[in-house]
ROKE-501705 format. One record per residue (C-alpha): residue in three letters; y, z, x. Coordinates in pm, whole numbers, plus 32768, in hexadecimal, padded with zeros to 4 digits. Each point is the difference from the previous one (the first is absolute). Example, Ala and Ser with C-alpha at 12.3 -4.5 7.8 and 13.67 -1.06 7.14 Angstrom:
+-----+------+------+------+
:   r :    y :    z :    x :
+-----+------+------+------+
: ALA : 7E3E : 830C : 84CE :
: SER : 8158 : 7FBE : 8089 :
+-----+------+------+------+
***
This chain:
+-----+------+------+------+
:   r :    y :    z :    x :
+-----+------+------+------+
: MET : 8025 : 8009 : 803A :
: SER : 8101 : 7F7C : 8051 :
: VAL : 8186 : 80CE : 7FCE :
: TRP : 80E2 : 7F37 : 7F6B :
: ARG : 8174 : 8003 : 7FF4 :
: LYS : 812C : 7F7F : 7F4C :
: SER : 813E : 7FB6 : 80D4 :
: SER : 812A : 80BB : 7FFA :
: TYR : 80B7 : 7F00 : 7F53 :
: SER : 7F30 : 804E : 7EC5 :
: ALA : 80AC : 8168 : 7FD9 :
: ASN : 7F58 : 8066 : 7ECC :
: SER : 7F86 : 7EC5 : 7F3E :
: SER : 7EB7 : 7FA2 : 7F89 :
: ASP : 8053 : 7E7D : 8032 :
: CYS : 7F92 : 7FF3 : 819E :
: VAL : 7F48 : 7F61 : 80F5 :
: GLU : 7EFE : 80F7 : 80FA :
: VAL : 7F5D : 7FC5 : 8100 :
: GLY : 7ED0 : 80DF : 80A5 :
: ARG : 7FBA : 800A : 8152 :
: GLY : 7EE2 : 7F00 : 804C :
: VAL : 7FBD : 7FAA : 7EA3 :
: GLY : 8111 : 7F0B : 7F96 :
: VAL : 813A : 7FFC : 7EF2 :
: ARG : 7FD3 : 8054 : 7E8E :
: ASP : 80FA : 800E : 7EBF :
: SER : 8055 : 8141 : 7F7D :
: LYS : 7FA9 : 7FBA : 7EA5 :
: ALA : 7E5F : 7F82 : 8074 :
: PRO : 7FA3 : 80F4 : 80F5 :
: ALA : 7E9A : 7FD1 : 7FE3 :
: THR : 8008 : 7E6F : 8091 :
: HIS : 80AB : 7FB1 : 8133 :
: LEU : 8050 : 7EEE : 8119 :
: PRO : 7F5E : 8014 : 8161 :
: VAL : 8086 : 7FBC : 8105 :
: SER : 7FF0 : 8042 : 8184 :
: GLY : 8094 : 8079 : 80D4 :
: GLU : 8069 : 7F15 : 80CC :
: ALA : 80A7 : 7F29 : 7EF7 :
: TRP : 80C8 : 8153 : 7F82 :
: THR : 8073 : 7FF3 : 8146 :
: ALA : 807E : 7EBB : 8002 :
: PHE : 8061 : 803C : 7E91 :
: LEU : 80EB : 8133 : 8074 :
: GLY : 807A : 7F22 : 813C :
: SER : 808B : 7EDB : 7F0B :
: VAL : 807E : 80E5 : 7F02 :
: ARG : 80BF : 80DC : 813C :
: SER : 8058 : 7ECD : 8093 :
: GLY : 8098 : 7F20 : 7EE0 :
: ARG : 7F40 : 7EDD : 8023 :
: ARG : 7F29 : 7F63 : 7F04 :
: SER : 7E7A : 7F3F : 807B :
: ALA : 7FDF : 7EB1 : 7F63 :
: ARG : 7E78 : 8065 : 8016 :
: ALA : 7F71 : 8106 : 7F49 :
: VAL : 7F57 : 8124 : 80B0 :
+-----+------+------+------+
***
């Protein structure tokens, strides 16, 4: 079982995306399902977000 974490930008809202370490991402309104994401893909995603880049390639 993974520990799921909401973004600090979500405040007390129930409409958010949650991240589970080593598992993936899920919608807080549908926590029974999640999208698996590898550590490498997550690192690449965060790097792109931080740099403001857009990728033409889907990960």
